C-alpha positions as CSV (number, residue, x, y, z in Angstrom):
1,M,0.0,0.0,0.0
2,L,1.4,3.4,-0.9
3,D,1.7,6.1,1.7
4,A,0.4,9.6,1.5
5,H,2.9,12.3,0.5
6,S,2.7,15.9,1.7
7,L,4.4,19.3,1.7
8,W,4.0,21.7,4.6
9,Y,5.2,25.3,4.8
10,N,5.2,26.9,8.3
11,F,5.3,30.7,8.2
12,N,6.2,32.9,11.2
13,I,5.4,36.6,10.8
14,T,6.5,39.2,13.3
15,H,7.4,42.9,13.4
16,G,11.1,42.3,14.0
17,Q,14.0,42.6,11.6
18,Q,13.6,39.0,10.6
19,W,9.9,39.5,10.1
20,C,9.2,36.4,7.9
21,E,10.6,32.9,8.3
22,V,9.5,29.7,6.6
23,Q,10.1,26.1,7.5
24,G,9.4,23.6,4.8
25,Q,8.7,19.9,5.4
26,A,8.4,17.1,2.9
27,D,6.6,14.1,4.4
28,Q,7.0,15.8,7.8
29,K,10.8,16.0,7.4
30,N,12.5,19.4,7.4
31,F,14.0,20.3,4.0
32,L,14.0,24.1,4.0
33,S,14.6,27.0,6.3
34,Y,14.1,30.3,4.5
35,D,14.1,34.0,5.6
36,C,11.6,35.4,3.2
37,G,12.1,38.9,4.5
38,S,15.7,39.1,3.3
39,D,15.3,36.4,0.6
40,K,18.0,34.2,2.2
41,V,17.9,30.4,2.3
42,L,19.2,29.4,5.8
43,S,19.4,25.7,5.2
44,M,18.2,23.0,2.9
45,G,18.3,19.2,2.5
46,H,20.3,17.1,0.1
47,L,17.5,16.7,-2.4
48,E,16.7,20.4,-2.4
49,E,20.3,21.2,-3.3
50,Q,19.7,19.4,-6.6
51,L,16.4,21.4,-7.0
52,D,18.1,24.6,-6.2
53,V,19.4,25.0,-9.8
54,T,16.0,24.6,-11.4
55,D,13.6,27.4,-12.4
56,A,10.9,25.7,-10.3
57,W,12.9,26.2,-7.1
58,G,13.3,29.9,-7.8
59,K,9.6,30.3,-8.5
60,Q,8.9,28.5,-5.2
61,L,10.9,30.9,-3.2
62,E,9.3,33.8,-5.0
63,M,5.9,32.6,-4.1
64,L,6.9,32.0,-0.5
65,R,8.0,35.6,-0.3
66,E,4.7,36.8,-1.7
67,V,2.8,34.7,0.9
68,G,5.0,36.2,3.6
69,W,4.3,39.7,2.5
70,R,0.5,39.2,2.4
71,L,0.6,37.7,5.8
72,R,2.6,40.6,7.1
73,M,-0.2,42.9,5.9
74,K,-2.8,40.8,7.7
75,L,-0.7,40.9,10.9
76,V,-1.7,44.5,11.5
77,D,-5.4,43.8,11.0
78,T,-5.3,40.8,13.3
79,E,-3.6,42.7,16.2
80,R,-6.6,45.0,16.4
81,E,-8.9,42.1,17.4
82,D,-9.9,41.4,21.0
83,F,-9.0,37.7,20.9
84,T,-5.3,38.3,20.1
85,P,-2.8,38.0,23.0
86,S,-1.1,41.0,24.5
87,G,2.6,41.7,24.1
88,P,4.8,40.7,21.1
89,R,2.7,38.8,18.6
90,T,3.6,36.2,16.0
91,L,1.2,35.3,13.2
92,Q,1.7,31.7,12.2
93,A,0.4,30.0,9.1
94,R,0.7,26.5,7.9
95,M,0.0,25.7,4.3
96,S,-0.2,22.0,3.3
97,C,-0.9,20.0,0.3
98,E,-1.3,16.2,0.5
99,C,-1.8,13.4,-2.0
100,E,-2.8,9.7,-1.5
101,V,-2.8,7.1,-4.2
102,D,-6.6,6.7,-4.0
103,G,-7.5,10.4,-4.0
104,P,-6.9,13.9,-5.4
105,I,-4.7,16.7,-3.9
106,R,-6.0,18.1,-0.6
107,G,-5.0,21.6,0.3
108,S,-5.4,23.5,3.6
109,W,-4.3,26.5,5.7
110,Q,-4.1,26.9,9.5
111,F,-3.7,30.3,11.1
112,S,-2.5,30.8,14.7
113,F,-1.5,33.7,17.0
114,N,1.4,32.7,19.3
115,G,0.5,29.1,18.9
116,Q,-3.3,29.5,19.4
117,K,-5.3,28.6,16.3
118,F,-8.0,31.0,15.3
119,L,-8.9,30.2,11.6
120,L,-8.8,27.2,9.3
121,F,-9.2,27.3,5.5
122,D,-10.1,24.2,3.4
123,S,-8.7,24.9,-0.1
124,N,-10.7,22.2,-1.8
125,N,-14.1,23.8,-1.1
126,R,-12.8,27.3,-0.2
127,K,-14.4,27.1,3.3
128,W,-13.3,29.2,6.2
129,T,-13.8,27.8,9.8
130,V,-13.6,29.8,13.0
131,V,-11.7,28.1,15.8
132,Q,-11.9,30.8,18.4
133,A,-15.2,32.6,18.8
134,G,-13.5,36.0,18.9
135,A,-12.1,35.4,15.4
136,K,-15.5,35.6,13.7
137,R,-14.9,39.1,12.5
138,M,-11.5,38.1,11.2
139,K,-13.1,35.4,9.2
140,E,-15.4,38.0,7.6
141,K,-12.4,40.1,6.6
142,W,-10.3,37.2,5.4
143,E,-12.9,35.4,3.3
144,D,-13.0,38.1,0.6
145,S,-12.9,36.6,-2.8
146,E,-9.4,37.8,-3.7
147,L,-7.6,36.5,-0.6
148,T,-9.6,33.3,-0.7
149,M,-8.6,32.7,-4.4
150,F,-5.0,33.5,-3.6
151,F,-4.8,31.0,-0.7
152,Q,-6.5,28.3,-2.8
153,K,-4.2,28.9,-5.8
154,V,-1.0,28.6,-3.8
155,S,-2.1,25.4,-1.9
156,M,-3.9,23.7,-4.8
157,G,-1.8,25.0,-7.7
158,D,1.7,26.0,-6.7
159,C,2.1,23.5,-3.8
160,K,0.7,20.7,-6.0
161,S,3.4,21.5,-8.6
162,W,6.1,21.6,-6.0
163,L,5.0,18.2,-4.6
164,R,5.1,16.7,-8.0
165,D,8.6,18.0,-8.5
166,F,9.7,16.5,-5.2
167,L,8.3,13.1,-6.1
168,M,9.9,13.1,-9.5
169,H,13.3,14.0,-8.2
170,R,13.0,11.5,-5.4
171,K,12.0,8.8,-7.9
172,K,15.1,9.7,-10.1
173,R,17.3,9.5,-7.0
174,L,16.1,6.0,-6.3
175,E,16.6,4.8,-9.8
176,P,19.8,2.8,-10.6
177,T,22.6,5.0,-12.0
178,A,23.7,2.3,-14.5
179,P,21.7,-0.2,-16.6
180,P,21.3,-3.6,-15.0
181,T,23.8,-6.2,-16.4
182,V,21.3,-9.1,-16.4
183,A,19.4,-10.0,-19.6
184,P,16.0,-8.5,-20.2
185,G,13.1,-10.4,-18.9
186,T,14.9,-11.9,-15.9
187,A,13.5,-11.9,-12.4
188,Q,15.9,-9.2,-11.3
189,T,14.7,-6.8,-14.0
190,K,11.1,-7.5,-13.2
191,A,11.7,-6.9,-9.5
192,M,13.4,-3.6,-10.2
193,A,10.5,-2.5,-12.4
194,T,8.1,-3.5,-9.7
195,S,9.9,-1.6,-7.0
196,L,9.7,1.6,-9.1
197,S,6.2,1.3,-10.3
198,P,4.5,2.6,-7.1
199,W,6.2,6.0,-7.5
200,I,5.0,6.2,-11.1
201,L,1.5,5.1,-10.1
202,L,1.4,7.7,-7.3
203,I,2.5,10.5,-9.6
204,I,0.0,9.5,-12.3
205,L,-3.0,9.2,-9.9
206,C,-2.2,12.3,-7.9
207,F,-1.4,14.7,-10.7
208,T,-2.6,13.4,-14.0
209,L,-5.9,11.6,-13.3
210,P,-7.5,14.5,-11.3
211,G,-6.9,16.8,-14.3
212,I,-8.5,14.3,-16.7
213,L,-11.5,13.9,-14.5
214,G,-11.8,17.7,-14.1
215,E,-11.7,18.2,-17.9
216,S,-14.4,15.5,-18.3
217,F,-16.5,17.2,-15.7
218,R,-16.3,20.5,-17.6
219,V,-17.1,19.0,-21.0
220,T,-20.2,17.2,-19.7
221,G,-21.4,20.4,-18.0
222,G,-21.0,19.0,-14.5
223,R,-23.7,16.2,-15.0
């Protein structure tokens, strides 16, 4: 049985000099530490060092900076609410996208103040949920169509593309560097192909099949 795969991005937004920091996790393992305020990568994993030279990696950092900037603008609004803690405040946001072999991409956002959750956003159905009763007015402010569409686009579009890139690079890293010496059709060749097929199957089902189904849905008028 194939496991689920996920990308998480944890944003910490403050008023300090280092006002925006992002921690990236692939399958719940840290792979990126990024200061999006100064556009400086603090650390990255081995796989990400290979991705660093690609255009996709640069676009990912650019989008993370934009998310950080938008959250910083919202930090001021959030501090005016009664439910927010006194003293220095940190706005925290977790964006995630996940994929299982038997289902489509799932995207979500979680927003917290100093570790206390106050809003959740389900990217698949664009639904906002209030966690703290005092955050009801924040929900009304944040659920405007432009911000909702932005959060959905990043978690369901950009994050989906980044997850696909990670899976593809991880698959390539697991592939043998040299052709097998045994003759075609032997048990060893079949075993090797079998060991790689789950990665291919996961990528096809997570990223190709949902698009095909979506296109079919549009053509038939949603019936």
